[in-house]
N, C-alpha and C positions, 0 to 999 in steps of 0.2 A: 346145735351148731357143730358139734364134733364130727358128725357124719358128713356134713358139707365139706369140712376141711380135709378129711380123708379122701373123699371123692375128688376134690380139687387136686390133691397131690397125685392121685392115680391118673387123672386126666392130663395133668402137666407131664408126668412121666411118659404117658402114652404118646403125647405130642413130641417129646424129645426123641423117643424111639422111632417115631414116624419120620422125623427129620433126619435121623441117623442113617436111614436107608439111602439117602441122597449120596452120602459119602462112600457107599459101596461101589459107586460107579466111577470114582476117581481114577482107578487104574485104567479103565476103558478110555477116559478122556485124555489121559496123559500118554496113551500109547503103550502102556505096560501090560501087554496081553498075557494072560495066564492060561495058556493052552487053547483049546478050541472053544470058541464062543458060539453057542447055539442061537440062531435067529429067534427073536422073541416077537410076539404080537400081543400087545402093543410094544413099541420099542422101549427099552429100559430107561432111556432118558426121559421119555414122557411120563412113565410111571414114577420116576424119582421126583419130577417137578410137581406132579399131583400130590405125592406124599409130603413134600415140603409145604404145600398149600394147606393140606389137611392138618399137618402138624402145627402150623402157625395158628390155624383156627382153633384147634384143641387147646393150645396154650393160652390163647386169648380168653376162651371160655373158662378155663381153669383158674386163671388169674382173677377174672370177674367173679367167679364163685368164691374164691378165697377171700375176696374183699366184701362178700355178702351182698352182691349186687344182683338184682332180679334178672337183668339181661344176661348175666353170667350163668345163672341157673338155667334160663331158657336155652341159651346157646349150647350149654353142656348137655342138656337133655336131648336136644336135636341131634347133636353130633354123635352122642352115644347110641341113640336109636338108629341112626343111619348106619353106623359101624356094625351094630348087631345084625341089621337087616342084610348088609352086604358081605358079612364075614364068610359066608359059604363060597362066594365067588373068588376069594383070594386065599384059599387054603394053600399051604399050611399056615401062612402068616395070619389068617383070620382067627386062628385059635387065640392069639394074643388080643385081638379085638374083642372076642367074646369074654375073655377073662378080665381084662382091665375095664373095657367099656361096660360090660354087664355088671360087674361089681360096683362101678361108680354109679351107674343108673339105679341100681337097687338101693344104694346108700342115699342118693338124692331123693328118690321117691319116698322111701320110708321116713326120711327126715321131714320132708314137706307135708306128707299126709299124716304122719304119726299113727296114733291108734284110733283115728276117727273111723266110725263105722258108716256103712251105706245107709 
């Protein structure tokens, strides 16, 4: 159970970091420009909204895992797997996906399967 708790904390922290990206756009929305803004594709507001959604899903999965609920484990494994699969597309931020999501996934799988052999 200890590995699940560590994985849940990592997932919750990852979700909070993901939501934190939303606040990086506040200067843009309040008109406080900080020099030249390079046009992005996709627009930063869209990326921030998607980040908030991902962060909330991660936190929900982490809380479910922290409460030892099966759906929390399933949701956390799905979210971590997708994050690892997509981390190359969002470099350099994907490095954090690999570190936090990968570590949490390894902890969850080693706890679930234990030392069972094939």
